[in-house]
N, C-alpha and C positions, 0 to 999 in steps of 0.2 A: 784779928790787930792788922794794923794797915804796912804791908810790906815796904820797905825802907826804901825808896827811888834810887836807880842806878846812879852811881856815882861816875861824871866825864869830865876827862882831862882834856884840854886842846891845846893842840900842839902844833904851831902856825906861826912862821914868820910875818904873814902879812897881817895885821892890825884889822885890814876890813874885815878878812875873813873869818877872824876869831872872832869878831863881833854878827856877823851874818849865822854863825855857826851858833853860838851863844843864844841869838834872838830866837832861833828856830825849837831848839832844843829846851827852852826856856818856857814854851805853852804847852810842853806834856807833865804831866802832874806825876809820872813813873819815872822820869829824869833829871836830875841835877849837876848839873853842871856847877862843879867845886872848883873849878880854876882854869888859867891860859897860860900859854907858853909860851913865846918867841923864839925860841931856840931847846936843844934837849940839854945844853947846859942845865936852863934854867925848869925845863922840865924835870929833869933828873932830881933836883931840891922838891918838886912841887910833888911828886911821886911817893917818896920818904914822910913827908909833911901831911899830905892829903889822901892818900892811900884811895885812891880813884879805883873803880871796876872796871871802867874802859878807856881807853886810850883813840883821838883821834891822829893822827898823825900824817905831818907835811913831810914831802920826800926830800925837797930841795928848799935845804937852810943852811944859815953863816953856822961859822965855826965846826957844826959837826951835821953832816947827813943826815938824812932821815934812815937812811938801810942800817949805815954805822951803829946810829942810836936803836933800833930795831933788834940787832943784833946783843947789844948792851941788855936790852929791857930783857928779850928773850932768856939770857943767859942769869940775869942776876936778878930779875923780879917780873916772871909771866905776867902779863894778864891779855886779855884781848884787845886787839890794837886793829881798827879801820885805817888803812890808808885812804888820803885824800892827795891825789896826784893830778897832774896838768894833763889835758887833752890834745897831748900830742906822743909822737913815738919813742920820743926817748923818755918821757912821762910812765909811758905804757909798761916798757922794757923793765923798768925800778920799781912799779908793781907789781909787774909779773914775780920779777926777783921777791920783793916783799914777803908776796903769797907763799913761795915758799921757803921763806924763812920762816916761817908762822903766824903771819900777819892773817887777821880771822876774814876781812874781806876788803873788798877795792871801792871808792867812787871817786865820777869825776868831781873833783875843784869847780865850783863856780865862775863860769870865766865869759864873759859875752852874751852870746843868744843863749846858751845855756844856763838860764839862771837857778839863780838856789832854790827858787819855789819849785823848780823840777827835782830837785836835787833831798828837800828838808821831807817827805814822808818815806823815802827810801834808806835816811841816815839814821830818820828814828825807828824806824824797824828794825835795822841792823844793829843797831844798841838794843832792844830789846831782846834782840835773838842771841844776843851775846847772854843771858842769865842764865840757856839752859845747855850751852854752847862749852864745847872741849876744848881744851887749849893743846896745840898740836905743836910736836917739836919739829923743826927746820927739817929737811928731806935733801938729802941729797942731790945733785945734777945725775942724769944718766948718764953715767961712761960709756957706755957703747950699744948699741941695739938689742936686746931682751926679747929670745922669745920662748914661749912652754911649748908642751908637747899635747898633739891631742889626745883626749882619753875617753874613755865608754860616758856615754851620755848620761848627767843626774837626772835623778828620780825627782819630780817639781810635783811638790805638792802645796795646796792651798791654805792659807788659816782656817783654823775653826770657824771664823765667824765672820768669813767671806761671805759677799753677795752671790748668790746661786747662777753660773752660768745659764745660760740660753741652752735648750737641746741641742742646737747646730754645736755651738762651742763645744760643748762638753763631747759629742759624739766624735769631732775633731781632736779632739783633746785624746779619748780613749784610743781614737786609731793610731795616735801617732803624731796627728799633724803639727805639736807645739814642739816638737823634737828630734824631728826623721830631718836629715841631711837630705839634701837637695840639692848636691852634684854641682855642676855649673850654671844653675836653672839662674837667668839673668835678674829675675824675680827675687832674688834672695836680698835681704837687707838688714841692717846692725842699727839701732836707734837709739839713742843714750838722752839722758834730760839731766841737768844739775843746777846747782844754785850756790849757795853759801859754802863756799868749802871744795866747791868745785872742780878749779882749777887745777889745783891737787889732785884731787880722787880722779880724774878727767886722764891729767898726764899718767897715775902712777894705771890705769889700767890702758890707756892706747899703746905705753912703749912696752906694755907687757907682750903686745898681739903680734904673731906671724903675718908676713906677706902673703896674699895670696887670697884674704876675707872678702868679703862683697861689701859694695860701699856701705859706708858708717855716716850718719847726720847727726850731728849733733847739736843742741839747741844749750848753752850756756848762761844762765841770765850774768850779764857783761857790758858795761860802758861802751860806748863808742868807741871806736880806736885800740882800746884795748884786745878785743876780738883779734882785729889781724895781727897782734902783737902775740896775742896766745897760739894763733895759729902757725905763724910763722917758727916759733919757739918749739910747739911738736914735731914741727915737720923736719926738724935738724936732728929728732932724738928718734923719730919712730919709724920702723920699718916699710911703712907705706908713707904715700903723701899726703899731707892736711896742708887744706887752705880757706881762707874765709871764703863763705860762698860766694856765687855772682849769681843775679837772677837768670833765668834758661840757662845753669850749667848743668852739664850732664853727670849724673851721681855712677862710677863705674867701680868693679870692682877693684882692690888697690888704691884706694881713693876715700881721703875721710873729709866733711865738708862743717865748716864751725858756720852758725849764723851769725851772722854779724850782729854787732851791738846796736839794740834801738831800731832794728827788721826784724819782723817774723820772718821762717822758714819754713815752706812746704813743701811737699814729697809729691810728685804729680808721676804718672806712665807713661809715657811714649811709645805707644808701638813696640819696642821689645828694648826700651830701655827706659830708666827714672832719669827725670830731672827735677830739678828746685826753682821753687818762686821765692824771692823775697821781694817782701811787701812791707809797708810802714803802715800798715793796718791799725784799728785800735789795742790797747793794752788789751791783754788778758792776765787776771790776778796782778792786778797791777804793772804787769811784766812785757815786755818787748824787747828781746825775743819771747816765746811762750813755747814751754812744752808741750802743754796740751794741741796747740793747733799742729806743731810738727807730728804727734801720733794721729792724732784726727784725722789730718789728708793722708796720712799712710794708710788707714780704714779706707778714707772714702777711693781710693787707687789701688785699693783691693791688695795691699802689700801684706797683710795679716798675717794670713795663713804659710809667708815665707820667712816671717820677722822675727829678731829675739830682741827686746824691749824692755827698758831698764833708766828706773831712775834714782838719780844717785844722792847725795849728802844737799842739805839746801831746807831752809824757812819757808814753810805757806802749803798751797797745796797745789800748785803746777803741776801739771802732768800724770794725776792721782785719774781723771776722771779720762783723760786719753788713754791711758795704761789700760783701764778696764775694757774702754770701747777692742781695745788691739787684744786683747786676751778673750773676750766676747766672740771674735773671729777667729781666734785660732792661731793666735801668736802665742809664743814663747814669753815671759814674763817675769821678771824681776824687780826686786827694791834692795838698796845696799841695809843691814842689819842697822841697830841702832849704837851698838859696842864701836863700829868702825866709822861710823856718823860723825861731823864737825856739828853739824845741826839736823837734827832725826826730826823734821816737819814732813817735805817733801814723801821721804820713803816711809816714813808714816802711814800718811794719808794715804799712798798708794795699797799699803798692806791692810788697813782696818778695812778699806771699801772692796776688796777685794780682787783689786787690778792687779796686784803683783802674786804670782803662784810661787814665789819661794822669797825668803832674804840670803839674802849672800853678803858674807866680808867682802868687804873692796878688796883685800888681795884674794880671794875667789872669782873675782867678776871674770877676768881675764878668761879666764882657766874653762867658766861655764859659756863666754861667747864661742869660745874658738871647738869647744865639745858640740854647743850648736849648728857652727859652719865649718868643721872641719878644711881646712886646706893643704894645700903644698906640703911633705913632712919640712920639718924646720931643719936647718942648715946645721944647729947645733941646741942642741938642749941640756946643760948638763946638769941641771937639777930636775928630779919628780916634780909634779904639781902635788901639791897634798889634796887629800880626798875632800871632799866635801861634808858640809857638815850638816845634820839633819836639819830640818826646819822644823820652828817650834811656834805654836802659835802666839799670840800676843797677846 
């Protein structure tokens, strides 16, 4: 039996955008545009009438703004929502708030030189990814900076069907190379990659980390401009500085650098410290920035034996190959588990190819990072961190 097409309702006050989106989606037989709406009041009635599977939602509309409507939708009739927002700092801040409220993903609206031809494959892919996605409740803003207490290092085990490691990598891991503490070695580094659902996953992880950890390099699949707003918001919530990366910038302890949207970020070692290269090279896995390029650059500059690296929620396979290279060179590696992922795509690929030594629930990721890179004792830790659960092979 042929599966039923994914039913999409397009909500946007621009007739031009409604037509562009409709025309783009109409070429894919797995997607059916069942209707359009020019404002939330019309959309409310059409949701009841048409029962769509996915909503694309503009944020700036007459009579009711998109954020207010999103709150109503998630409270009364939850369904996957893809935000289409303008490429402005104001629009980016609202888009990030929409993600916190439970929106599935965000794309930049077609505007000027950033044509819909560039966005169409991304929108189609995201709509299809909703078929296996989990709806997520809104998460509260971080009221105060939180820290967790370092604990004993976890035992890391790989999947039963993992690709065998090289003799060198196996020897390093057997000797503790993937879990030993490196004191204040400037070579230590934390590497994270994420895609769909990743802005909130990263926020949950990073806001739980204490100050004093090694430098953190993050690749999140995100449109231009949105990455700056994302970094700025995290900077107000984390116990360390968070910035959008600039080419040639030094990655130091107590700093997290976020790859800019539409640019790759690579790691380099310069005498006694890391720097980042920001480049507009070709897309990898249809993505720029790409997690794989960050991870492979870490291998190339000798960071693997001193690194902990992980892949969080997201569609596709980006990061799996790079994570395997890191593990083979002695890094501690993990992937977010299926139960806590919005989309179990990238983590699944990293688990099944053997790149991830362990699967972790999202609420255990920060703990694992602290255990691997214990920093100064936290100022306060009102609640003990939960014990890690045993890993299970897929």
